[in-house]
All heavy atoms as TSV, in Angstrom:
chain	resi	resn	atom	element	x	y	z
A	1	MET	N	N	-12.451	79.925	75.373
A	1	MET	CA	C	-11.691	80.676	74.210
A	1	MET	C	C	-11.129	79.651	73.203
A	1	MET	O	O	-10.952	78.469	73.542
A	1	MET	CB	C	-10.596	81.527	74.724
A	1	MET	CG	C	-10.980	82.629	75.445
A	1	MET	SD	S	-9.776	84.004	75.449
A	1	MET	CE	C	-8.807	83.635	76.904
A	2	GLY	N	N	-10.882	80.147	72.030
A	2	GLY	CA	C	-10.320	79.166	70.987
A	2	GLY	C	C	-8.826	79.031	71.089
A	2	GLY	O	O	-8.183	79.608	71.916
A	3	ILE	N	N	-8.364	78.238	70.302
A	3	ILE	CA	C	-6.905	77.881	70.286
A	3	ILE	C	C	-6.055	79.113	69.957
A	3	ILE	O	O	-5.145	79.395	70.805
A	3	ILE	CB	C	-6.482	76.659	69.317
A	3	ILE	CG1	C	-7.260	75.411	69.694
A	3	ILE	CG2	C	-5.126	76.529	69.167
A	3	ILE	CD1	C	-7.061	74.366	68.676
A	4	LEU	N	N	-6.454	79.986	69.115
A	4	LEU	CA	C	-5.742	81.123	68.703
A	4	LEU	C	C	-5.751	82.196	69.866
A	4	LEU	O	O	-4.833	82.812	70.180
A	4	LEU	CB	C	-6.289	81.777	67.317
A	4	LEU	CG	C	-5.938	81.059	66.133
A	4	LEU	CD1	C	-6.592	81.908	64.988
A	4	LEU	CD2	C	-4.405	81.060	65.924
A	5	ALA	N	N	-6.865	82.321	70.492
A	5	ALA	CA	C	-7.018	83.275	71.538
A	5	ALA	C	C	-6.190	82.843	72.820
A	5	ALA	O	O	-5.434	83.572	73.411
A	5	ALA	CB	C	-8.424	83.457	71.915
A	6	ASP	N	N	-6.118	81.458	73.072
A	6	ASP	CA	C	-5.395	80.944	74.076
A	6	ASP	C	C	-3.929	81.185	73.895
A	6	ASP	O	O	-3.063	81.547	74.713
A	6	ASP	CB	C	-5.646	79.489	74.387
A	6	ASP	CG	C	-7.068	79.136	74.932
A	6	ASP	OD1	O	-7.637	80.213	75.388
A	6	ASP	OD2	O	-7.410	78.072	74.841
A	7	SER	N	N	-3.547	80.869	72.677
A	7	SER	CA	C	-2.044	81.070	72.307
A	7	SER	C	C	-1.628	82.523	72.301
A	7	SER	O	O	-0.591	82.969	72.816
A	7	SER	CB	C	-1.836	80.624	70.849
A	7	SER	OG	O	-0.626	80.749	70.443
A	8	PHE	N	N	-2.551	83.424	71.933
A	8	PHE	CA	C	-2.270	84.890	71.861
A	8	PHE	C	C	-2.130	85.377	73.425
A	8	PHE	O	O	-1.310	86.068	73.755
A	8	PHE	CB	C	-3.431	85.543	71.171
A	8	PHE	CG	C	-3.123	87.137	71.159
A	8	PHE	CD1	C	-2.095	87.571	70.416
A	8	PHE	CD2	C	-3.982	88.116	71.801
A	8	PHE	CE1	C	-1.855	89.043	70.307
A	8	PHE	CE2	C	-3.801	89.361	71.777
A	8	PHE	CZ	C	-2.760	89.854	71.077
A	9	ALA	N	N	-3.083	84.904	74.211
A	9	ALA	CA	C	-2.990	85.279	75.679
A	9	ALA	C	C	-1.772	84.744	76.241
A	9	ALA	O	O	-1.085	85.454	77.073
A	9	ALA	CB	C	-4.330	84.592	76.439
A	10	ALA	N	N	-1.333	83.563	76.035
A	10	ALA	CA	C	-0.160	82.989	76.566
A	10	ALA	C	C	0.988	83.765	76.004
A	10	ALA	O	O	2.105	84.051	76.824
A	10	ALA	CB	C	0.070	81.438	76.135
A	11	THR	N	N	1.132	84.199	74.828
A	11	THR	CA	C	2.218	84.966	74.219
A	11	THR	C	C	2.253	86.331	74.975
A	11	THR	O	O	3.265	86.857	75.365
A	11	THR	CB	C	2.032	85.311	72.695
A	11	THR	OG1	O	2.041	83.949	72.109
A	11	THR	CG2	C	3.112	86.037	72.080
A	12	LEU	N	N	1.161	87.045	75.248
A	12	LEU	CA	C	1.067	88.249	75.934
A	12	LEU	C	C	1.680	88.145	77.343
A	12	LEU	O	O	2.319	89.025	77.719
A	12	LEU	CB	C	-0.381	88.770	75.934
A	12	LEU	CG	C	-0.805	89.442	74.503
A	12	LEU	CD1	C	-2.274	90.038	74.679
A	12	LEU	CD2	C	0.112	90.544	74.148
A	13	GLU	N	N	1.222	87.049	78.027
A	13	GLU	CA	C	1.769	86.802	79.363
A	13	GLU	C	C	3.274	86.703	79.327
A	13	GLU	O	O	3.837	87.185	80.182
A	13	GLU	CB	C	0.997	85.641	79.951
A	13	GLU	CG	C	-0.458	85.872	80.309
A	13	GLU	CD	C	-1.114	84.553	80.757
A	13	GLU	OE1	O	-0.487	83.495	80.918
A	13	GLU	OE2	O	-2.337	84.682	80.980
A	14	ALA	N	N	3.775	85.829	78.370
A	14	ALA	CA	C	5.212	85.630	78.238
A	14	ALA	C	C	5.911	86.964	77.973
A	14	ALA	O	O	6.930	87.194	78.661
A	14	ALA	CB	C	5.542	84.683	77.272
A	15	MET	N	N	5.411	87.745	77.170
A	15	MET	CA	C	5.969	89.145	76.833
A	15	MET	C	C	5.949	89.979	78.133
A	15	MET	O	O	6.951	90.776	78.352
A	15	MET	CB	C	5.133	89.753	75.728
A	15	MET	CG	C	5.354	89.062	74.278
A	15	MET	SD	S	4.428	89.587	72.942
A	15	MET	CE	C	5.059	91.385	72.777
A	16	GLN	N	N	4.835	89.989	78.732
A	16	GLN	CA	C	4.809	90.877	80.005
A	16	GLN	C	C	5.769	90.390	81.096
A	16	GLN	O	O	6.523	91.282	81.606
A	16	GLN	CB	C	3.386	90.754	80.660
A	16	GLN	CG	C	3.285	91.671	81.859
A	16	GLN	CD	C	1.830	91.587	82.435
A	16	GLN	OE1	O	0.970	90.918	81.941
A	16	GLN	NE2	N	1.539	92.462	83.488
A	17	ALA	N	N	5.997	89.119	81.238
A	17	ALA	CA	C	6.939	88.612	82.142
A	17	ALA	C	C	8.377	88.979	81.635
A	17	ALA	O	O	9.195	89.323	82.680
A	17	ALA	CB	C	6.784	87.084	82.334
A	18	ALA	N	N	8.599	89.011	80.439
A	18	ALA	CA	C	9.985	89.348	79.829
A	18	ALA	C	C	10.196	90.859	80.118
A	18	ALA	O	O	11.373	91.234	80.506
A	18	ALA	CB	C	10.085	88.889	78.383
A	19	ASP	N	N	9.093	91.681	79.930
A	19	ASP	CA	C	9.247	93.106	80.113
A	19	ASP	C	C	9.628	93.312	81.667
A	19	ASP	O	O	10.357	94.223	81.967
A	19	ASP	CB	C	7.891	93.714	79.773
A	19	ASP	CG	C	7.759	93.798	78.256
A	19	ASP	OD1	O	8.784	93.611	77.540
A	19	ASP	OD2	O	6.705	94.205	77.791
A	20	GLU	N	N	8.902	92.602	82.539
A	20	GLU	CA	C	9.182	92.850	83.924
A	20	GLU	C	C	10.484	92.480	84.451
A	20	GLU	O	O	11.257	93.094	85.195
A	20	GLU	CB	C	8.149	92.078	84.686
A	20	GLU	CG	C	6.781	92.576	84.671
A	20	GLU	CD	C	5.531	91.672	85.240
A	20	GLU	OE1	O	5.944	90.684	85.620
A	20	GLU	OE2	O	4.417	92.077	85.272
A	21	ARG	N	N	11.020	91.345	83.813
A	21	ARG	CA	C	12.436	90.962	84.096
A	21	ARG	C	C	13.302	91.912	83.562
A	21	ARG	O	O	14.383	92.483	84.155
A	21	ARG	CB	C	12.724	89.576	83.435
A	21	ARG	CG	C	12.027	88.508	84.211
A	21	ARG	CD	C	12.566	87.080	83.648
A	21	ARG	NE	N	12.620	86.945	82.263
A	21	ARG	CZ	C	11.425	86.428	81.637
A	21	ARG	NH1	N	10.400	86.026	82.348
A	21	ARG	NH2	N	11.510	86.277	80.262
A	22	GLN	N	N	13.124	92.504	82.285
A	22	GLN	CA	C	14.106	93.496	81.838
A	22	GLN	C	C	13.896	94.816	82.582
A	22	GLN	O	O	14.912	95.506	82.824
A	22	GLN	CB	C	13.579	93.876	80.352
A	22	GLN	CG	C	14.661	94.668	79.620
A	22	GLN	CD	C	16.048	94.145	79.556
A	22	GLN	OE1	O	16.213	92.959	79.311
A	22	GLN	NE2	N	17.020	94.985	79.815
A	23	ALA	N	N	12.830	95.241	83.036
A	23	ALA	CA	C	12.626	96.436	83.925
A	23	ALA	C	C	13.493	96.258	85.160
A	23	ALA	O	O	14.141	97.154	85.601
A	23	ALA	CB	C	11.276	96.776	84.184
A	24	ALA	N	N	13.462	95.036	85.818
A	24	ALA	CA	C	14.135	94.851	86.960
A	24	ALA	C	C	15.601	94.947	86.782
A	24	ALA	O	O	16.344	95.517	87.557
A	24	ALA	CB	C	13.772	93.468	87.667
A	25	ALA	N	N	16.145	94.339	85.618
A	25	ALA	CA	C	17.511	94.315	85.202
A	25	ALA	C	C	18.018	95.728	84.999
A	25	ALA	O	O	19.097	96.187	85.458
A	25	ALA	CB	C	17.824	93.457	84.002
A	26	THR	N	N	17.124	96.600	84.352
A	26	THR	CA	C	17.430	97.936	84.029
A	26	THR	C	C	17.560	98.779	85.379
A	26	THR	O	O	18.351	99.454	85.616
A	26	THR	CB	C	16.449	98.567	83.089
A	26	THR	OG1	O	16.376	97.852	81.873
A	26	THR	CG2	C	16.750	100.022	82.877
A	27	ALA	N	N	16.622	98.432	86.268
A	27	ALA	CA	C	16.608	99.223	87.641
A	27	ALA	C	C	17.906	98.896	88.305
A	27	ALA	O	O	18.540	99.666	88.880
A	27	ALA	CB	C	15.417	98.917	88.297
A	28	GLU	N	N	18.343	97.608	88.287
A	28	GLU	CA	C	19.663	97.237	88.884
A	28	GLU	C	C	20.787	97.996	88.236
A	28	GLU	O	O	21.675	98.453	88.956
A	28	GLU	CB	C	19.830	95.810	88.845
A	28	GLU	CG	C	18.894	94.981	89.790
A	28	GLU	CD	C	19.029	93.360	89.653
A	28	GLU	OE1	O	20.143	92.949	89.103
A	28	GLU	OE2	O	18.107	92.771	89.892
A	29	THR	N	N	20.821	98.008	86.967
A	29	THR	CA	C	21.880	98.763	86.182
A	29	THR	C	C	21.957	100.191	86.655
A	29	THR	O	O	23.032	100.808	86.795
A	29	THR	CB	C	21.823	98.456	84.825
A	29	THR	OG1	O	21.778	97.071	84.510
A	29	THR	CG2	C	22.844	99.232	84.007
A	30	LEU	N	N	20.871	100.873	86.669
A	30	LEU	CA	C	20.726	102.249	86.910
A	30	LEU	C	C	21.174	102.558	88.331
A	30	LEU	O	O	21.956	103.502	88.625
A	30	LEU	CB	C	19.311	102.785	86.743
A	30	LEU	CG	C	18.884	102.964	85.413
A	30	LEU	CD1	C	17.437	103.456	85.303
A	30	LEU	CD2	C	19.740	103.903	84.575
A	31	ALA	N	N	20.893	101.745	89.305
A	31	ALA	CA	C	21.317	101.651	90.550
A	31	ALA	C	C	22.827	101.662	90.782
A	31	ALA	O	O	23.478	102.393	91.402
A	31	ALA	CB	C	20.602	100.759	91.535
A	32	SER	N	N	23.447	100.776	89.999
A	32	SER	CA	C	24.801	100.549	90.036
A	32	SER	C	C	25.490	101.757	89.398
A	32	SER	O	O	26.699	102.241	89.889
A	32	SER	CB	C	25.273	99.263	89.173
A	32	SER	OG	O	26.664	99.260	89.084
A	33	ILE	N	N	24.965	102.215	88.424
A	33	ILE	CA	C	25.571	103.557	87.692
A	33	ILE	C	C	25.516	104.719	88.685
A	33	ILE	O	O	26.440	105.430	88.823
A	33	ILE	CB	C	24.891	103.844	86.410
A	33	ILE	CG1	C	25.184	102.789	85.260
A	33	ILE	CG2	C	25.127	105.270	85.780
A	33	ILE	CD1	C	24.293	103.013	84.109
A	34	ARG	N	N	24.329	104.899	89.304
A	34	ARG	CA	C	24.178	105.900	90.285
A	34	ARG	C	C	25.196	105.857	91.451
A	34	ARG	O	O	25.784	106.830	91.941
A	34	ARG	CB	C	22.895	106.030	90.858
A	34	ARG	CG	C	21.819	106.562	89.906
A	34	ARG	CD	C	20.405	106.653	90.452
A	34	ARG	NE	N	19.420	107.111	89.477
A	34	ARG	CZ	C	18.435	106.369	88.998
A	34	ARG	NH1	N	18.334	105.128	89.403
A	34	ARG	NH2	N	17.619	106.810	87.999
A	35	GLU	N	N	25.419	104.535	91.839
A	35	GLU	CA	C	26.322	104.333	92.975
A	35	GLU	C	C	27.789	104.681	92.483
A	35	GLU	O	O	28.547	105.275	93.321
A	35	GLU	CB	C	26.368	102.869	93.372
A	35	GLU	CG	C	27.218	102.446	94.589
A	35	GLU	CD	C	27.059	100.999	94.913
A	35	GLU	OE1	O	25.898	100.489	94.870
A	35	GLU	OE2	O	28.240	100.390	95.111
A	36	THR	N	N	28.170	104.230	91.328
A	36	THR	CA	C	29.476	104.704	90.750
A	36	THR	C	C	29.631	106.155	90.671
A	36	THR	O	O	30.612	106.697	91.022
A	36	THR	CB	C	29.638	104.002	89.311
A	36	THR	OG1	O	29.576	102.604	89.467
A	36	THR	CG2	C	31.005	104.394	88.729
A	37	ILE	N	N	28.517	106.860	90.219
A	37	ILE	CA	C	28.597	108.347	89.994
A	37	ILE	C	C	28.776	109.027	91.346
A	37	ILE	O	O	29.568	109.902	91.609
A	37	ILE	CB	C	27.481	108.844	89.307
A	37	ILE	CG1	C	27.495	108.469	87.761
A	37	ILE	CG2	C	27.199	110.348	89.573
A	37	ILE	CD1	C	26.258	108.749	86.996
A	38	ALA	N	N	28.099	108.431	92.363
A	38	ALA	CA	C	28.163	109.007	93.657
A	38	ALA	C	C	29.559	108.816	94.311
A	38	ALA	O	O	30.131	109.743	94.982
A	38	ALA	CB	C	27.156	108.260	94.654
A	39	THR	N	N	30.294	107.629	93.988
A	39	THR	CA	C	31.632	107.512	94.538
A	39	THR	C	C	32.540	108.347	93.795
A	39	THR	O	O	33.424	108.965	94.415
A	39	THR	CB	C	31.896	105.972	94.097
A	39	THR	OG1	O	30.984	105.087	94.683
A	39	THR	CG2	C	33.420	105.590	94.564
A	40	LEU	N	N	32.352	108.618	92.501
A	40	LEU	CA	C	33.174	109.618	91.842
A	40	LEU	C	C	33.126	110.890	92.292
A	40	LEU	O	O	33.952	111.736	92.395
A	40	LEU	CB	C	32.989	109.512	90.268
A	40	LEU	CG	C	33.202	108.200	89.691
A	40	LEU	CD1	C	32.920	108.305	88.047
A	40	LEU	CD2	C	34.852	107.944	89.754
A	41	ASP	N	N	31.846	111.324	92.688
A	41	ASP	CA	C	31.549	112.646	93.285
A	41	ASP	C	C	32.036	112.927	94.529
A	41	ASP	O	O	32.474	113.949	94.970
A	41	ASP	CB	C	29.964	112.962	93.136
A	41	ASP	CG	C	29.480	113.177	91.753
A	41	ASP	OD1	O	30.262	113.446	90.862
A	41	ASP	OD2	O	28.223	113.060	91.520
A	42	ALA	N	N	32.234	111.873	95.283
A	42	ALA	CA	C	32.685	111.836	96.699
A	42	ALA	C	C	34.284	112.224	96.673
A	42	ALA	O	O	34.732	112.719	97.573
A	42	ALA	CB	C	32.507	110.574	97.329
A	43	ASP	N	N	35.037	111.977	95.560
A	43	ASP	CA	C	36.450	112.180	95.409
A	43	ASP	C	C	36.566	113.040	94.260
A	43	ASP	O	O	36.957	112.470	93.051
A	43	ASP	CB	C	37.225	110.939	95.249
A	43	ASP	CG	C	38.717	111.140	95.304
A	43	ASP	OD1	O	39.145	112.238	95.739
A	43	ASP	OD2	O	39.404	110.239	95.092
A	44	PRO	N	N	36.300	114.327	94.205
A	44	PRO	CA	C	36.344	115.146	93.128
A	44	PRO	C	C	37.699	115.519	92.602
A	44	PRO	O	O	37.840	116.135	91.568
A	44	PRO	CB	C	35.490	116.398	93.430
A	44	PRO	CG	C	35.746	116.492	94.951
A	44	PRO	CD	C	35.776	114.985	95.384
A	45	ASP	N	N	38.725	115.296	93.258
A	45	ASP	CA	C	40.039	115.640	93.000
A	45	ASP	C	C	40.786	114.572	92.293
A	45	ASP	O	O	41.244	113.637	92.927
A	45	ASP	CB	C	40.880	116.069	94.199
A	45	ASP	CG	C	42.123	116.679	93.803
A	45	ASP	OD1	O	42.485	116.894	92.623
A	45	ASP	OD2	O	42.891	117.128	94.769
A	46	PRO	N	N	41.019	114.537	90.919
A	46	PRO	CA	C	41.623	113.513	90.259
A	46	PRO	C	C	43.153	113.490	90.538
A	46	PRO	O	O	43.783	112.434	90.448
A	46	PRO	CB	C	41.332	113.878	88.692
A	46	PRO	CG	C	41.077	115.158	88.696
A	46	PRO	CD	C	40.524	115.607	90.037
A	47	ALA	N	N	43.670	114.485	91.047
A	47	ALA	CA	C	45.117	114.478	91.436
A	47	ALA	C	C	45.379	113.474	92.534
A	47	ALA	O	O	46.417	112.936	92.491
A	47	ALA	CB	C	45.537	115.891	91.897
A	48	ASP	N	N	44.443	113.252	93.367
A	48	ASP	CA	C	44.659	112.317	94.436
A	48	ASP	C	C	44.797	110.915	93.810
A	48	ASP	O	O	45.595	110.164	94.209
A	48	ASP	CB	C	43.415	112.297	95.444
A	48	ASP	CG	C	43.429	113.647	96.265
A	48	ASP	OD1	O	44.376	114.314	96.436
A	48	ASP	OD2	O	42.307	113.862	96.778
A	49	ALA	N	N	43.982	110.530	92.896
A	49	ALA	CA	C	44.034	109.298	92.235
A	49	ALA	C	C	45.320	109.097	91.447
A	49	ALA	O	O	46.022	108.072	91.525
A	49	ALA	CB	C	42.792	109.035	91.357
A	50	ILE	N	N	45.753	110.185	90.835
A	50	ILE	CA	C	47.106	110.146	90.150
A	50	ILE	C	C	48.152	109.938	91.005
A	50	ILE	O	O	49.102	109.086	90.778
A	50	ILE	CB	C	47.227	111.460	89.217
A	50	ILE	CG1	C	46.108	111.393	88.077
A	50	ILE	CG2	C	48.536	111.539	88.671
A	50	ILE	CD1	C	46.025	112.806	87.343
A	51	ALA	N	N	48.080	110.666	92.117
A	51	ALA	CA	C	49.238	110.664	93.117
A	51	ALA	C	C	49.270	109.094	93.764
A	51	ALA	O	O	50.325	108.564	93.806
A	51	ALA	CB	C	49.087	111.536	94.329
A	52	ASP	N	N	48.108	108.574	94.018
A	52	ASP	CA	C	48.047	107.263	94.480
A	52	ASP	C	C	48.642	106.272	93.467
A	52	ASP	O	O	49.342	105.279	93.888
A	52	ASP	CB	C	46.668	106.785	94.802
A	52	ASP	CG	C	46.017	107.576	95.958
A	52	ASP	OD1	O	46.815	108.181	96.754
A	52	ASP	OD2	O	44.846	107.541	96.201
A	53	ALA	N	N	48.264	106.433	92.257
A	53	ALA	CA	C	48.803	105.506	91.120
A	53	ALA	C	C	50.299	105.751	91.101
A	53	ALA	O	O	50.977	104.707	91.019
A	53	ALA	CB	C	48.166	105.899	89.706
A	54	ILE	N	N	50.895	106.859	91.100
A	54	ILE	CA	C	52.274	107.027	91.044
A	54	ILE	C	C	53.010	106.334	92.248
A	54	ILE	O	O	54.002	105.670	92.150
A	54	ILE	CB	C	52.634	108.537	91.008
A	54	ILE	CG1	C	52.210	109.153	89.678
A	54	ILE	CG2	C	54.027	108.882	91.345
A	54	ILE	CD1	C	52.321	110.579	89.590
A	55	GLU	N	N	52.442	106.571	93.427
A	55	GLU	CA	C	52.951	105.979	94.682
A	55	GLU	C	C	52.951	104.413	94.532
A	55	GLU	O	O	53.951	103.765	94.826
A	55	GLU	CB	C	52.164	106.354	95.928
A	55	GLU	CG	C	52.579	105.811	97.156
A	55	GLU	CD	C	51.844	106.312	98.405
A	55	GLU	OE1	O	51.194	107.347	98.327
A	55	GLU	OE2	O	51.879	105.478	99.342
A	56	LEU	N	N	51.928	103.827	94.011
A	56	LEU	CA	C	51.691	102.444	93.875
A	56	LEU	C	C	52.863	101.944	92.893
A	56	LEU	O	O	53.615	100.931	93.125
A	56	LEU	CB	C	50.379	102.007	93.322
A	56	LEU	CG	C	50.288	100.545	92.929
A	56	LEU	CD1	C	50.389	99.711	94.170
A	56	LEU	CD2	C	48.896	100.199	92.311
A	57	LEU	N	N	53.089	102.648	91.706
A	57	LEU	CA	C	54.066	102.223	90.734
A	57	LEU	C	C	55.504	102.441	91.236
A	57	LEU	O	O	56.332	101.419	91.114
A	57	LEU	CB	C	53.830	103.107	89.511
A	57	LEU	CG	C	52.680	102.761	88.656
A	57	LEU	CD1	C	52.544	103.870	87.530
A	57	LEU	CD2	C	52.756	101.410	88.018
A	58	GLU	N	N	55.704	103.420	91.942
A	58	GLU	CA	C	57.026	103.560	92.531
A	58	GLU	C	C	57.357	102.497	93.624
A	58	GLU	O	O	58.478	102.020	93.724
A	58	GLU	CB	C	57.179	105.062	93.109
A	58	GLU	CG	C	57.229	106.108	91.996
A	58	GLU	CD	C	57.414	107.497	92.538
A	58	GLU	OE1	O	57.053	107.698	93.746
A	58	GLU	OE2	O	57.790	108.301	91.665
A	59	SER	N	N	56.354	102.087	94.378
A	59	SER	CA	C	56.529	101.096	95.407
A	59	SER	C	C	56.892	99.762	94.800
A	59	SER	O	O	57.369	98.839	95.496
A	59	SER	CB	C	55.270	100.929	96.309
A	59	SER	OG	O	54.235	100.295	95.603
A	60	HIS	N	N	56.650	99.625	93.490
A	60	HIS	CA	C	56.951	98.345	92.885
A	60	HIS	C	C	58.113	98.564	91.943
A	60	HIS	O	O	58.533	97.685	91.044
A	60	HIS	CB	C	55.786	97.891	91.934
A	60	HIS	CG	C	54.692	97.385	92.763
A	60	HIS	ND1	N	54.671	96.151	93.252
A	60	HIS	CD2	C	53.405	97.851	93.145
A	60	HIS	CE1	C	53.602	95.842	93.970
A	60	HIS	NE2	N	52.848	96.965	93.875
A	61	GLY	N	N	58.897	99.626	92.140
A	61	GLY	CA	C	60.223	99.853	91.506
A	61	GLY	C	C	60.210	100.660	90.199
A	61	GLY	O	O	61.160	100.758	89.524
A	62	TYR	N	N	58.968	101.110	89.852
A	62	TYR	CA	C	58.955	102.032	88.473
A	62	TYR	C	C	59.367	103.350	88.933
A	62	TYR	O	O	59.163	103.821	90.064
A	62	TYR	CB	C	57.523	102.010	88.164
A	62	TYR	CG	C	57.161	100.677	87.462
A	62	TYR	CD1	C	56.398	99.674	88.193
A	62	TYR	CD2	C	57.441	100.338	86.193
A	62	TYR	CE1	C	56.045	98.486	87.678
A	62	TYR	CE2	C	57.065	99.180	85.509
A	62	TYR	CZ	C	56.447	98.132	86.353
A	62	TYR	OH	O	56.074	97.007	85.809
A	63	ARG	N	N	60.048	104.051	87.923
A	63	ARG	CA	C	60.437	105.371	88.133
A	63	ARG	C	C	59.509	106.269	87.307
A	63	ARG	O	O	59.363	106.070	86.154
A	63	ARG	CB	C	61.906	105.598	87.823
A	63	ARG	CG	C	62.415	106.961	87.948
A	63	ARG	CD	C	63.784	107.213	87.728
A	63	ARG	NE	N	64.179	108.538	87.597
A	63	ARG	CZ	C	65.293	108.980	87.027
A	63	ARG	NH1	N	66.030	108.209	86.455
A	63	ARG	NH2	N	65.483	110.291	87.068
A	64	ILE	N	N	58.837	107.183	87.868
A	64	ILE	CA	C	57.845	108.113	87.260
A	64	ILE	C	C	58.413	109.476	87.199
A	64	ILE	O	O	58.843	110.062	88.186
A	64	ILE	CB	C	56.528	108.023	87.950
A	64	ILE	CG1	C	55.979	106.659	88.339
A	64	ILE	CG2	C	55.457	108.931	87.239
A	64	ILE	CD1	C	55.725	105.872	87.150
A	65	THR	N	N	58.537	109.979	85.865
A	65	THR	CA	C	58.927	111.396	85.773
A	65	THR	C	C	57.861	112.139	85.025
A	65	THR	O	O	57.280	111.568	84.054
A	65	THR	CB	C	60.267	111.374	84.974
A	65	THR	OG1	O	60.151	110.770	83.727
A	65	THR	CG2	C	61.400	110.683	85.797
A	66	PRO	N	N	57.695	113.330	85.404
A	66	PRO	CA	C	56.643	114.196	84.646
A	66	PRO	C	C	57.134	114.474	83.242
A	66	PRO	O	O	58.363	114.484	82.992
A	66	PRO	CB	C	56.423	115.366	85.506
A	66	PRO	CG	C	57.647	115.403	86.396
A	66	PRO	CD	C	58.228	114.092	86.509
A	67	PRO	N	N	56.179	114.691	82.394
A	67	PRO	CA	C	56.670	114.996	80.944
A	67	PRO	C	C	57.273	116.361	80.983
A	67	PRO	O	O	57.070	117.243	81.825
A	67	PRO	CB	C	55.396	115.091	80.178
A	67	PRO	CG	C	54.186	115.148	81.196
A	67	PRO	CD	C	54.783	114.519	82.515
A	68	ALA	N	N	58.254	116.600	80.110
A	68	ALA	CA	C	58.959	117.839	79.957
A	68	ALA	C	C	58.227	118.867	79.242
A	68	ALA	O	O	57.310	118.617	78.544
A	68	ALA	CB	C	60.286	117.604	79.290
């Protein structure tokens, strides 16, 4: 092959490798997002998280009062 064809082939190979790396990174991100969603779905009651936060703050000396 000629110089241009070799250069073009090398560019295509580099682009394909970059695409494969990006696809792997995207798959990892999606897996992380799915794991986070599953964790949130496992604890559907936000009141528990609020109660835990209030307990933590009060244990450090803060006084929490509900809004009037």
